[in-house]
Backbone as JSON, one array per atom type, in Angstrom:
{
  "sequence": "MSDQVVSIAGGGAHSMAVTAAGEVLTWGQGQYGQLGTGRNDDRWVPGKVPSLEEASQVFAGARHSAAVCHRPFGDQLWVWGWNGFGELGLGDE",
  "N": [[0.79, -0.88, 0.13], [0.74, 2.21, -0.89], [1.62, 4.59, 0.25], [1.42, 8.15, 0.12], [-0.24, 10.05, 0.47], [-3.1, 11.83, -2.1], [-6.01, 12.39, -2.27], [-8.76, 12.91, -0.28], [-11.85, 12.52, 1.83], [-14.68, 13.54, 4.01], [-17.38, 11.69, 5.63], [-19.79, 11.78, 7.21], [-19.74, 10.22, 9.5], [-17.43, 8.54, 8.84], [-14.32, 8.13, 7.08], [-12.04, 8.83, 4.09], [-9.83, 8.34, 1.36], [-7.53, 8.38, -1.01], [-4.88, 6.72, -2.46], [-1.54, 7.89, -4.26], [-0.83, 5.24, -5.34], [-3.77, 4.71, -6.56], [-5.27, 3.38, -5.09], [-8.15, 3.31, -2.43], [-8.95, 4.06, 0.65], [-10.77, 3.49, 3.16], [-11.67, 4.35, 6.62], [-13.46, 4.5, 9.69], [-17.15, 4.73, 10.9], [-18.98, 2.1, 9.56], [-21.68, 0.78, 9.57], [-23.62, 1.06, 7.44], [-22.69, 0.23, 5.67], [-21.13, 2.01, 4.27], [-18.35, 1.81, 4.21], [-17.23, 0.24, 2.05], [-16.45, -2.4, 2.39], [-18.05, -4.78, 2.32], [-18.98, -5.47, 4.71], [-20.8, -4.63, 7.45], [-18.98, -3.5, 9.15], [-17.41, -1.75, 11.54], [-14.28, -0.14, 11.42], [-11.13, 1.3, 12.43], [-8.73, 1.86, 11.52], [-7.41, 3.08, 8.56], [-8.08, 1.35, 5.49], [-7.9, -0.63, 2.44], [-9.75, -0.34, 0.38], [-11.76, -3.2, -1.48], [-11.11, -4.78, -4.86], [-11.37, -1.8, -6.4], [-9.74, 0.27, -8.04], [-6.92, 2.46, -9.84], [-8.09, 5.0, -8.65], [-9.07, 8.42, -8.54], [-10.8, 10.57, -7.05], [-12.65, 10.64, -4.5], [-15.3, 10.6, -2.77], [-17.65, 11.52, 0.2], [-20.35, 10.59, 2.21], [-23.27, 11.07, 4.39], [-23.8, 8.45, 4.89], [-23.08, 6.94, 2.84], [-20.41, 6.17, 0.02], [-18.27, 7.46, -2.63], [-16.39, 6.79, -5.57], [-14.32, 7.93, -8.02], [-13.23, 5.74, -10.85], [-10.59, 5.42, -12.74], [-10.63, 3.6, -16.1], [-9.72, 1.99, -19.23], [-11.92, 2.79, -21.02], [-12.99, 4.83, -20.22], [-13.56, 7.04, -17.78], [-15.14, 5.54, -14.55], [-17.55, 6.17, -12.45], [-18.04, 5.1, -8.55], [-20.47, 3.86, -6.32], [-21.72, 3.57, -3.6], [-22.8, 1.99, -0.13], [-25.5, 3.12, 2.24], [-28.87, 3.56, 0.46], [-31.28, 4.82, 0.86], [-32.62, 6.89, 0.25], [-32.46, 6.99, -2.37], [-29.72, 7.84, -3.2], [-27.33, 7.18, -3.74], [-28.12, 6.73, -6.9], [-29.14, 5.04, -8.3], [-31.6, 4.28, -9.2], [-33.51, 3.48, -7.16], [-34.37, 3.09, -4.6]],
  "CA": [[0.24, -0.11, -0.3], [1.48, 2.93, -0.76], [1.46, 5.91, 1.91], [1.33, 9.14, -0.53], [-2.29, 10.78, -0.04], [-3.32, 12.31, -2.87], [-7.0, 13.26, -2.11], [-9.76, 12.84, 1.03], [-12.8, 13.28, 1.75], [-14.9, 13.18, 5.46], [-18.68, 12.02, 5.73], [-20.8, 11.82, 8.64], [-18.56, 9.62, 10.85], [-16.64, 7.99, 8.0], [-13.47, 9.07, 5.94], [-11.51, 8.15, 2.99], [-8.74, 8.81, 0.96], [-6.89, 7.99, -2.52], [-3.36, 6.66, -2.31], [-1.04, 7.69, -5.31], [-0.7, 4.46, -6.16], [-4.47, 5.05, -7.0], [-6.33, 2.47, -4.11], [-8.78, 4.0, -1.86], [-8.98, 3.42, 1.57], [-11.46, 4.14, 4.44], [-12.28, 3.85, 7.96], [-14.61, 4.73, 10.44], [-18.35, 3.81, 11.15], [-19.07, 1.45, 8.81], [-22.88, 0.27, 9.98], [-24.57, 1.15, 6.47], [-21.62, -0.76, 3.86], [-20.13, 2.93, 3.76], [-16.87, 1.79, 3.96], [-16.79, -0.59, 0.96], [-15.24, -3.88, 2.54], [-18.65, -5.75, 2.02], [-19.52, -5.92, 5.11], [-20.98, -3.44, 8.21], [-18.12, -3.6, 10.58], [-16.99, -0.23, 11.68], [-12.49, 0.25, 11.13], [-10.87, 2.81, 12.84], [-7.4, 2.3, 10.48], [-7.22, 3.13, 7.13], [-8.06, -0.1, 5.09], [-8.28, -0.54, 1.07], [-11.38, -1.03, -0.26], [-11.1, -4.48, -2.42], [-11.87, -4.19, -5.86], [-10.63, -0.32, -6.52], [-8.28, 0.47, -8.85], [-7.0, 3.4, -10.37], [-8.85, 5.68, -8.5], [-8.47, 9.74, -8.35], [-10.96, 11.28, -6.38], [-13.26, 10.19, -3.27], [-16.22, 11.53, -2.14], [-17.88, 11.0, 1.35], [-22.13, 11.22, 2.36], [-23.23, 10.8, 5.27], [-23.85, 7.27, 4.91], [-22.65, 6.87, 1.53], [-19.61, 7.06, -0.19], [-18.07, 7.2, -3.85], [-14.81, 6.92, -6.15], [-13.79, 7.69, -9.56], [-11.79, 5.1, -11.09], [-9.66, 5.2, -14.4], [-10.99, 2.61, -16.99], [-9.12, 1.75, -20.33], [-12.71, 2.52, -22.12], [-13.47, 6.08, -19.78], [-14.12, 6.78, -16.15], [-16.26, 4.94, -14.14], [-18.06, 6.45, -10.89], [-18.63, 3.56, -8.45], [-20.81, 4.28, -5.06], [-22.23, 1.92, -2.07], [-23.11, 2.64, 1.43], [-26.59, 3.49, 2.64], [-29.14, 4.13, -0.39], [-32.69, 5.0, 1.45], [-33.62, 8.47, -0.62], [-31.6, 7.48, -3.47], [-28.79, 8.67, -2.8], [-26.64, 6.52, -4.69], [-28.39, 7.11, -7.73], [-29.48, 3.67, -8.8], [-33.03, 4.27, -9.62], [-34.37, 2.73, -6.35], [-34.47, 3.43, -2.6]],
  "C": [[1.07, 1.33, -0.12], [1.37, 4.24, -0.32], [1.11, 7.36, 1.3], [0.0, 9.33, -0.42], [-2.6, 11.3, -1.48], [-4.75, 13.4, -3.06], [-7.73, 12.63, -0.86], [-10.91, 13.38, 0.72], [-13.6, 12.88, 3.69], [-16.47, 12.99, 5.09], [-18.92, 12.21, 7.35], [-20.31, 11.18, 9.8], [-17.94, 8.53, 9.89], [-15.29, 8.7, 7.38], [-12.71, 8.27, 5.02], [-10.44, 8.93, 2.35], [-8.42, 7.91, -0.48], [-5.7, 7.92, -2.44], [-2.98, 7.41, -4.13], [-0.95, 6.43, -6.57], [-3.05, 3.92, -7.02], [-6.04, 3.62, -5.76], [-7.06, 3.45, -3.39], [-9.16, 3.31, -0.43], [-9.89, 4.17, 2.17], [-11.24, 3.67, 5.53], [-13.17, 4.8, 8.37], [-15.73, 3.94, 11.22], [-18.83, 3.16, 9.32], [-20.71, 0.63, 8.66], [-23.55, 0.65, 8.41], [-23.46, 0.69, 5.01], [-20.83, 1.03, 3.53], [-18.52, 2.6, 3.37], [-16.17, 0.58, 2.69], [-16.24, -1.74, 1.02], [-16.51, -4.97, 2.05], [-19.95, -6.21, 3.25], [-20.28, -4.38, 6.3], [-20.35, -3.42, 9.53], [-17.99, -2.06, 10.61], [-14.97, -0.58, 11.92], [-12.01, 1.49, 11.47], [-9.28, 3.1, 12.68], [-8.22, 2.12, 9.43], [-6.92, 1.63, 6.21], [-8.76, 0.17, 3.78], [-9.64, -1.04, 0.91], [-10.99, -1.7, -1.61], [-12.08, -3.98, -4.02], [-11.73, -3.02, -6.86], [-9.72, -0.2, -6.93], [-8.39, 1.79, -9.59], [-8.05, 4.84, -9.96], [-8.37, 7.18, -8.38], [-8.94, 10.59, -7.35], [-11.94, 10.09, -5.81], [-14.35, 11.04, -3.03], [-17.63, 10.78, -0.78], [-19.2, 11.85, 1.56], [-22.06, 10.91, 4.02], [-23.25, 9.28, 6.04], [-23.77, 5.77, 3.63], [-21.06, 7.44, 0.93], [-19.34, 6.57, -1.86], [-16.9, 7.63, -4.32], [-15.18, 6.99, -7.73], [-13.06, 7.31, -9.56], [-11.49, 5.59, -12.63], [-10.27, 4.16, -15.03], [-10.4, 3.06, -18.07], [-10.44, 2.76, -21.45], [-13.44, 4.07, -21.34], [-13.18, 5.76, -18.13], [-15.21, 6.53, -15.59], [-16.28, 5.89, -12.63], [-18.53, 5.35, -10.22], [-18.77, 3.91, -7.1], [-21.39, 3.07, -4.49], [-22.0, 2.98, -1.02], [-24.5, 2.94, 1.0], [-27.47, 4.01, 1.47], [-30.96, 4.53, -0.32], [-33.35, 6.05, 0.99], [-33.0, 8.44, -1.73], [-30.73, 8.11, -3.9], [-27.54, 7.99, -3.58], [-26.41, 6.5, -6.32], [-28.66, 6.0, -8.6], [-31.08, 3.77, -9.25], [-33.95, 3.62, -8.91], [-34.09, 2.94, -4.74], [-33.98, 2.34, -1.64]]
}
């Protein structure tokens, strides 16, 4: 894991960072899946979000998260966490 951080974001009770290597790190409360680990556990030290690579930016909401990742065919926006009011933009709640 690269220690150099190039972008950060703070949410309601969690934080996020992007490293120079394009890894996404999250820590804090995770009860709504906002840490991107596939679980709802809290994590108090930064840990990598699996499956996200070549990230350039992160965004943290109250209970949800997002990251922009570079792909060969263009950038993609990845979203995860609580979707109680359609925050994730998936067309559902």
